[in-house]
Structures are given as structure tokens and as C-alpha cells.
C-alpha positions in Angstrom: 41.1 -201.7 -143.8 41.1 -198.5 -141.8 43.2 -198.5 -138.7 41.6 -197.4 -135.5 43.2 -194.3 -134.1 45.4 -194.9 -131.1 43.5 -194.4 -127.8 45.3 -192.5 -125.1 44.4 -192.8 -121.4 44.8 -189.7 -119.3 44.6 -190.2 -115.5 43.4 -187.3 -113.3 43.1 -187.8 -109.5 41.4 -184.8 -107.8 41.6 -184.5 -104.0 40.3 -182.3 -101.3 39.5 -178.8 -102.3 40.0 -179.7 -106.0 37.1 -182.2 -105.7 35.0 -179.4 -104.2 36.0 -177.2 -107.1 34.8 -179.7 -109.6 31.4 -180.0 -107.8 30.8 -176.4 -107.1 28.0 -174.7 -109.0 28.1 -171.2 -107.5 28.3 -168.4 -110.0 31.6 -167.0 -108.6 34.1 -169.4 -107.2 37.8 -168.9 -106.4 40.3 -171.8 -105.8 43.0 -170.3 -103.7 46.0 -171.8 -102.0 49.7 -172.4 -101.9 51.7 -172.7 -105.1 51.7 -176.2 -106.5 48.4 -177.5 -105.1 46.9 -178.6 -108.4 44.2 -175.9 -108.6 44.9 -174.8 -112.1 44.9 -178.4 -113.4 41.6 -179.0 -111.7 40.1 -175.9 -113.2 41.3 -176.9 -116.7 39.8 -180.4 -116.3 36.5 -178.9 -115.2 36.3 -176.7 -118.2 37.3 -179.5 -120.6 34.9 -182.1 -119.1 32.1 -179.6 -119.3 32.8 -178.8 -122.9 32.9 -182.6 -123.7 29.6 -183.2 -121.9 27.5 -180.1 -122.8 27.0 -179.6 -126.6 27.5 -176.0 -127.8 29.0 -174.8 -124.6 30.8 -171.5 -125.0 33.8 -171.2 -122.6 36.7 -168.8 -122.0 40.1 -169.5 -120.6 42.0 -166.3 -119.7 45.0 -164.8 -117.9 45.9 -161.2 -117.4 48.1 -161.2 -120.6 48.1 -163.3 -123.7 51.8 -164.0 -123.3 51.4 -165.4 -119.7 48.5 -167.5 -120.9 50.4 -169.2 -123.7 53.5 -169.7 -121.5 51.6 -171.4 -118.7 47.9 -172.3 -118.6 47.6 -173.1 -122.2 50.5 -175.6 -122.0 48.9 -177.3 -119.0 45.6 -177.6 -120.9 47.1 -179.0 -124.0 49.6 -181.4 -122.4 47.8 -182.7 -119.3 44.1 -182.2 -120.0 43.1 -182.3 -123.6 46.0 -184.3 -125.0 43.9 -187.4 -125.8 41.0 -185.5 -127.3 43.4 -183.5 -129.5 45.1 -186.7 -130.6 41.9 -188.5 -131.6 40.3 -185.4 -133.2 37.5 -184.9 -130.6 39.0 -181.5 -130.1 40.7 -179.3 -132.7 42.9 -176.2 -132.1 41.9 -173.2 -134.1 44.6 -170.5 -134.2 42.2 -167.6 -134.8 41.5 -165.2 -137.6 40.4 -161.7 -138.2 36.8 -162.8 -137.6 37.1 -165.4 -134.9 39.4 -165.7 -131.8 41.8 -168.5 -131.1 39.9 -171.4 -129.5 39.6 -175.2 -128.9 36.8 -176.5 -131.0 35.0 -179.6 -129.9 33.2 -182.1 -132.1 29.9 -181.6 -130.2 29.9 -177.9 -131.1 31.4 -176.6 -127.9 34.1 -174.0 -128.0 36.7 -172.7 -125.5 38.1 -169.4 -126.4 41.7 -168.6 -125.2 42.7 -165.0 -124.6 44.6 -162.5 -122.5 43.0 -159.7 -120.6 45.2 -157.4 -122.6 43.2 -158.3 -125.7 39.6 -157.8 -124.6 38.4 -157.4 -128.2 38.8 -161.2 -128.6 36.1 -162.1 -126.1 34.0 -159.2 -125.0 31.3 -159.8 -127.7 31.0 -163.5 -126.7 28.0 -165.0 -124.9 29.6 -167.4 -122.4 28.5 -170.3 -120.2 31.8 -170.8 -118.3 34.8 -168.6 -117.7 38.1 -169.7 -116.2 40.6 -167.0 -115.0 44.1 -168.3 -114.0 46.3 -166.4 -111.6 43.4 -164.1 -111.0 45.2 -161.7 -108.7 46.7 -160.3 -111.8 43.4 -159.1 -113.3 41.4 -156.1 -112.2 38.0 -156.0 -110.5 36.8 -154.1 -113.5 37.6 -156.9 -115.9 36.1 -159.5 -113.5 32.9 -157.6 -113.3 32.8 -157.1 -117.0 33.2 -160.8 -117.6 30.4 -161.6 -115.3 28.1 -159.7 -117.7 29.1 -162.0 -120.5 27.8 -165.1 -118.6 24.7 -165.2 -120.8 25.4 -168.3 -122.9 22.5 -170.6 -124.0 24.1 -174.1 -123.3 22.1 -176.3 -120.9 24.4 -175.8 -117.9 24.8 -173.5 -115.0 26.8 -170.3 -115.5 30.1 -169.8 -113.7 33.2 -167.7 -113.5 36.0 -169.7 -111.9 39.2 -168.2 -110.6 42.4 -169.8 -109.5 45.1 -167.9 -107.7 47.8 -167.8 -105.0 47.0 -165.4 -102.1 48.0 -161.7 -102.3 47.7 -158.9 -99.9 44.7 -158.9 -97.5 43.0 -156.0 -99.2 42.9 -157.6 -102.7 39.5 -157.5 -104.3 39.3 -161.3 -104.5 39.6 -161.7 -100.7 37.3 -158.8 -100.1 34.7 -160.2 -102.5 34.8 -163.6 -100.7 34.7 -162.0 -97.3 31.5 -160.1 -98.3 29.9 -163.3 -99.5 29.8 -162.5 -103.2 32.3 -165.3 -104.1 32.8 -168.8 -102.8 36.5 -169.4 -101.8 37.9 -172.9 -101.7 41.4 -173.2 -100.1 43.7 -176.0 -101.4 46.8 -177.5 -99.8 49.7 -179.6 -101.1 47.9 -182.8 -100.0 45.4 -182.1 -102.8 48.0 -182.6 -105.5 48.9 -186.3 -106.1 51.9 -185.2 -108.3 53.6 -183.8 -105.2 52.0 -185.7 -102.2 51.3 -189.4 -101.6 48.1 -190.6 -100.0 50.0 -191.0 -96.7 51.0 -187.3 -96.7 54.6 -187.9 -97.7 56.1 -186.0 -100.6 56.8 -187.7 -104.0 60.3 -187.0 -105.5 58.8 -184.2 -107.6 57.1 -182.9 -104.5 60.3 -182.8 -102.5 62.1 -180.9 -105.3 59.2 -178.4 -105.5 59.0 -177.9 -101.8 62.7 -177.1 -101.7 62.0 -174.2 -104.0 59.2 -172.9 -101.8 61.3 -173.4 -98.7 64.0 -171.2 -100.2 61.5 -168.3 -100.4 61.7 -165.5 -97.9 59.4 -162.8 -96.5 56.0 -162.1 -97.9 56.5 -164.4 -100.9 57.1 -167.3 -98.6 54.0 -166.6 -96.6 51.8 -166.4 -99.7 53.2 -169.1 -101.9 54.5 -171.7 -99.4 52.1 -171.0 -96.5 49.0 -169.9 -98.4 48.4 -166.7 -96.4 46.7 -163.5 -97.5 49.3 -161.2 -96.0 51.2 -158.0 -96.6 54.9 -157.6 -95.7 55.7 -156.3 -92.3 57.3 -152.8 -92.3 56.6 -152.5 -96.0 58.4 -149.5 -97.4 56.0 -148.3 -100.0 52.9 -148.4 -97.8 51.4 -145.6 -100.0 51.2 -148.0 -103.0 47.7 -149.0 -104.1 47.5 -151.1 -107.2 44.0 -149.7 -108.0 45.5 -146.2 -108.0 49.1 -146.6 -109.2 48.7 -149.3 -111.9 47.0 -147.9 -115.0 45.9 -149.2 -118.4 48.5 -148.8 -121.2 48.2 -145.9 -123.6 50.3 -144.6 -126.5 52.9 -142.3 -124.9 52.9 -138.9 -126.7 56.1 -138.5 -128.7 56.9 -135.1 -127.1 57.1 -136.6 -123.6 60.7 -137.0 -122.4 61.9 -140.5 -121.6 64.3 -141.7 -118.9 65.8 -145.1 -118.7 66.9 -146.7 -115.4 69.0 -149.8 -115.2 70.0 -152.2 -112.4 72.7 -154.8 -113.6 72.4 -158.5 -112.8 73.1 -161.9 -114.2 72.1 -164.6 -111.7 69.8 -161.9 -110.3 67.7 -160.2 -112.9 68.9 -157.3 -115.1 66.3 -154.6 -115.0 65.8 -151.9 -117.6 62.8 -149.5 -117.0 61.5 -147.1 -119.6 59.9 -144.1 -117.9 57.9 -141.4 -119.7 57.6 -137.9 -118.0 54.3 -136.2 -118.6 53.8 -132.4 -118.7 53.1 -132.4 -114.9 56.4 -134.2 -114.1 54.8 -137.6 -113.4 57.0 -140.7 -114.0 55.1 -143.4 -115.8 56.7 -146.8 -116.4 55.7 -147.9 -119.9 58.1 -150.7 -120.7 60.4 -153.1 -118.8 63.0 -155.8 -119.3 63.3 -158.0 -116.1 65.5 -160.9 -117.2 68.2 -163.1 -115.6 71.1 -165.1 -117.1 71.8 -162.9 -120.0 74.9 -160.8 -120.7 74.8 -157.0 -120.9 75.5 -157.0 -124.6 72.5 -159.3 -125.1 70.4 -157.0 -123.1 71.6 -154.0 -125.1 70.5 -155.7 -128.3 67.1 -156.4 -126.7 66.8 -152.8 -125.7 67.7 -151.5 -129.2 65.1 -153.9 -130.7 62.4 -152.1 -128.6 63.2 -148.6 -129.6 64.6 -148.8 -133.2 64.5 -150.6 -136.5 67.1 -151.2 -139.2 66.2 -149.5 -142.5 67.0 -150.7 -146.0 70.4 -149.1 -145.9 71.4 -150.9 -142.8 71.1 -147.8 -140.6 69.4 -148.2 -137.2 66.6 -145.6 -137.0 64.9 -144.8 -133.6 61.2 -145.2 -133.4 60.7 -143.2 -130.2 62.6 -140.4 -128.5 66.0 -141.1 -127.1 66.2 -140.8 -123.3 67.3 -137.7 -121.6 69.4 -140.0 -119.5 70.3 -143.6 -119.0 70.8 -143.9 -115.2 72.6 -147.0 -114.2 73.9 -148.9 -111.1 77.6 -148.3 -110.4 78.9 -151.2 -112.4 81.8 -149.8 -114.4 82.1 -152.8 -116.7 78.4 -153.1 -117.3 78.1 -149.4 -118.0 80.9 -149.5 -120.4 79.4 -152.4 -122.4 76.0 -150.8 -122.4 77.2 -147.4 -123.5 79.2 -149.0 -126.3 76.4 -151.2 -127.6 73.7 -148.6 -127.3 75.9 -145.7 -128.5 74.5 -143.7 -125.6 76.1 -142.1 -122.6 75.2 -143.6 -119.2 74.9 -141.8 -115.9 75.8 -143.3 -112.5 72.8 -143.4 -110.3 72.4 -141.3 -107.2 72.8 -144.1 -104.6 71.7 -142.5 -101.3 69.2 -145.2 -100.3 67.0 -143.6 -97.6 66.6 -140.3 -99.3 65.8 -142.1 -102.6 63.2 -144.2 -100.9 61.6 -141.2 -99.3 61.5 -139.5 -102.6 59.7 -142.5 -104.1 57.2 -142.5 -101.2 56.5 -138.9 -101.8 55.8 -139.5 -105.5 53.3 -142.2 -104.6 51.2 -139.7 -102.6 48.4 -137.8 -104.3 49.6 -134.4 -105.7 47.5 -131.3 -105.8 45.3 -132.6 -108.5 44.6 -135.8 -106.5 46.8 -138.0 -108.7 50.2 -139.5 -107.7 53.4 -138.6 -109.5 54.6 -142.2 -109.9 52.5 -144.6 -112.1 52.9 -148.0 -113.7 51.3 -149.2 -116.9 49.9 -152.7 -116.7 51.5 -155.5 -118.6 54.7 -153.7 -119.7 57.1 -156.7 -119.5 58.9 -157.3 -122.8 59.6 -161.0 -122.1 58.7 -163.3 -119.2 61.7 -164.9 -117.4 60.7 -168.6 -117.1 63.7 -169.3 -114.8 62.4 -166.7 -112.3 58.9 -168.0 -112.7 59.9 -171.6 -111.9 61.7 -170.3 -108.8 58.6 -168.4 -107.7 60.5 -165.1 -107.9 59.0 -161.7 -108.9 58.8 -161.3 -112.7 58.6 -157.5 -112.9 58.8 -154.3 -110.8 55.2 -154.1 -109.6 55.5 -157.7 -108.2 58.3 -156.5 -105.9 56.5 -153.4 -104.4 54.2 -155.0 -101.9 56.9 -157.4 -100.6 59.6 -154.8 -100.2 60.2 -154.2 -96.4 62.5 -152.2 -94.2 65.2 -154.2 -92.5 64.7 -154.4 -88.8 67.0 -152.0 -87.1 69.2 -153.0 -84.1 67.5 -152.4 -80.8 68.8 -149.5 -78.7 68.4 -148.9 -75.0 68.1 -145.2 -75.4 65.4 -144.9 -78.0 63.3 -146.9 -80.5 65.4 -146.9 -83.7 64.0 -146.0 -87.1 64.6 -148.3 -90.1 67.3 -147.1 -92.4 67.8 -149.8 -95.0 65.5 -152.1 -97.0 65.8 -155.9 -97.0 68.1 -156.7 -99.9 66.0 -159.5 -101.4 63.9 -159.3 -104.6 64.7 -155.6 -104.9 66.1 -155.2 -108.4 63.1 -153.3 -109.9 63.0 -151.3 -106.6 66.6 -150.2 -107.1 66.0 -149.2 -110.7 62.9 -147.3 -109.7 64.8 -145.5 -107.0 67.5 -144.5 -109.5 64.9 -142.9 -111.8 63.1 -141.0 -109.0 66.4 -139.8 -107.5 67.6 -138.6 -110.9 64.7 -136.3 -111.2 64.0 -135.3 -107.6 67.4 -135.4 -105.9 69.9 -134.7 -108.6 68.1 -132.2 -110.8 65.8 -130.8 -108.1 63.2 -129.9 -110.8 60.6 -131.4 -113.0 61.0 -132.3 -116.6 58.6 -130.5 -118.9 57.6 -131.5 -122.4 60.4 -130.3 -124.7 60.1 -129.1 -128.3 60.9 -131.7 -130.9 62.4 -131.6 -134.3 61.2 -134.3 -136.7 63.7 -137.1 -136.8 65.6 -135.9 -133.7 65.6 -136.7 -130.0 64.2 -134.5 -127.3 64.9 -130.7 -127.3 65.9 -128.7 -124.3 63.8 -129.2 -121.2 63.4 -127.2 -118.0 66.0 -129.4 -116.4 68.6 -128.3 -119.0 70.0 -125.9 -116.4 70.6 -128.7 -114.0 72.3 -131.7 -115.4 71.4 -132.1 -119.1 71.9 -128.6 -120.4 74.5 -129.5 -123.0 73.5 -133.1 -123.6 69.9 -132.4 -124.7 70.1 -129.0 -126.2 69.7 -129.0 -129.9 67.8 -132.3 -130.2 70.1 -134.9 -128.6 68.9 -136.5 -125.4 71.5 -139.2 -124.9 71.9 -139.3 -128.7 69.7 -138.5 -131.7 68.4 -139.5 -135.0 70.2 -142.5 -136.7 72.9 -144.6 -135.4 75.2 -146.7 -137.4 75.0 -149.5 -134.9 
């Protein structure tokens, strides 16, 4: 006698804006609101229920990067939405192959592809009926508009691209698109999430704990994540920053471009290591980043080495990219000593003048003579996502700090209106490291770095800055070190 498979009951109680989300049939719809309002869960349920009901539906679940998708949205879908269907075989997980992308496959022929925006080859050839983008403020308008052209599936249902997100700055393309009437925006609140709020409006125990995290936020992050406001920071320092200009798609960095590392130490606060490439015009381009809390410096050093080198058959560590012309660090003597020992590289204390360093950064964000700024950030450069920071609703990388990095309010003076002198010292770890890198080039060396000659198997040769600070250290193929290391 064959045993019946165990039946599992999953309860889902949508409320308020989340009910409107389930019912909405508009082609473009964005569910926007405070952190923790249940909008991602509602969007997952809508995609899942549609796939269950409509045979041969072709869906896509996406976040800006594959890593962020698997760490967040995919877990929500598997644990809290499709768990029963996965258990009884109605839905099967397919891990992907050279021919087909990873997807949830339904017994009625429906498919939900899962992918990151950093791997467009996985979905750009698909003909889709439904698209769900989670944390949509992280994706570009170009990707959004490209995805709309893929809404050409043949399943008997309306076509829709659904976005969920927390608010960002008021000029973000999502808000602009909604304000222009091209996209329906539904705004959710904590009352819409039964996991955090009871019917009478009081918080559940989980809700109380979650709200304590949101209440601890400050500045622009509090206004966006706790209060649900599309807002920019008052007195923002880097007002020249424009993500459509300064954030660029990743590309292979030419081997002959010099590299500069900048480091801000931290343990409870994140440790930040930024890898900067310097192009022939002297632009600084961030192409890799560690932004991680609660790890020791020696642990970070091993992580850094794993990014730039491999261990060969003889046990020697061989570098796979040029060594940096400098490793510029915060003035933490113990941290610098450990890092220098573990990396087998000399570290340099950062130029710490704050206001002049900030002004140098602001200058680099302005267009140069060719119309392009001299400070750029590749998209999706984070080596590893810090889940502790994510749970605390803290920035996860340098570019997440920029738009919320304000001047501190100066003390009032009866004689004249004072000018701001110092930044607010909150969520500024990537900002400090970035300032060190800019100051090292523009305030210490007072000259641009040009592409040096390279000898195969060696570090960078002599650059135009050799006469300033690195004359002896990088002449003859050294950088901060060269070739193999026994470490």
C-alpha cells in the first residue's frame, strides 16, 4: 500500500497594500514602503500562485546580483512560499545547466527562472509572462526597460513586471517613472505585515524586536527604511554624485593599470578594503571591495590574498594581478602591523586631513575636460555580503553610504553663518577609505599616476608619481611587493 505524501498547510494573510499588489494587473507596478512591510513575501506569493494556476507560464525572479538573490529573496520563496509544493513534488528545483538557467519547475509546465542582473545571459533570451524584481532600487533603468521587452510570453495571463523596494533618493528612476504615470506605485506600511503587527495595530514580539532595529537607525536611512520616505540627506557632502554617471558596468581591468588599495579598520563596525584601478587619464575606479564586520585583521588579510593570488603546486603564492603601488590605511598601528605581516606588503598611513580630503573627492566627482568624472565605481564589486549588517539595515558597501553621508551641522555664530567642517561620523567607513585613496593621489603625490611599463611576472614598473612618494618602492617592478611570495 502506497503512503500518501504528507500534506503541508501554509498560511498567508495579505493586508492593505499587499492585497492591492495581488490584485493589480497593470504592466508596471512597484510595491514600495518601509522595511519589513511584507511586500517581498506578497510578490513571491503572487508569482507562485500564478505559476500554479496558469499552465506553461514563464516567470523570472531577479535581484541586482545573483549573490544577493540567493541570500535573501530565494530563501523567502523556498521557505515561506513554495515549501509545501516543493515537499509534495508539485514544484521541483532545477539547478541549471549549460543550456538552461536555474529555475523552479512546476508540474503544469510553468517555470520561474531565478537570476541576478549581473548574469543577463541567463534570462535575456526568454519570452516571459511575469517578472519580479526584488530591491529594485539596486537595478538600472536600462535593465528594467530591457526586461519589459521580454514580456512576450504566450501563457493565457496578463503580462506584468513587478518591483518591490524600499524608498531611495527622490530622483531615483522608479519614483520618476511612477510620478510620470508610467508605473503604478503601491505604498505599504507595517500594518500590512501580520508577522509584525496585530489586527489592532499593536506589534507582535517579532515586530517589537524588528522596530527596535529600525528605531536605532539615524539620518537618511531612518527616513527611508523606518519612515518610508523618498528623501536625500540634508547637507549631503557628495552632492555631485549621480549613480547614473558614477556607477559603471564591470569590465576587465587592463593589467598595465596601476592599483591602489585603501583600508579602514573595524571590527564591530565594518572593515573596508577597496581595490582601485588608475586608468591612463588618472581616474580612480573602484573594482573590488571587502566591507565586512566581526572579523579579525588576519582573517581579512587571508581574504584579501585569496582575491589577488593563488597557491601553486610548489606551495608558493603567486599573484594573479598587479601588486598595489600603495596600501593606504587608517592610523591603527596594530592593524597595520598585522596587515603588513600577513600580506607581506608595506602599508602607508593615510593622509587624514578631513575637509581637504573631502574637497578633493568632490572635485573628482565633477566632469573633467572630456566630460567624464575622475572617480568611478563599478557595479556589484562586493566580495561577500555581510548578513549581520544587512539584518541591522546598515550599508553593505561604499556606494550605499554616499547619498546618506552629510555634513555635521556647525555651531551657530552671531557674527557669520558658519560653514560645515566635519562629516557626521555614522556609516562612513567606505567614505573614509575612499577619502584616503583620493588624498593619496591628489594631496600627497600632487600628481596623476600613469600606466607604468610591466615586466611579465612582476608588479608595476615606475610611474609618473615615482618622483613623489613611490620612487624607490615601485621602481624595477615592485609596487608594494612583486612576483611570488612565500606566504
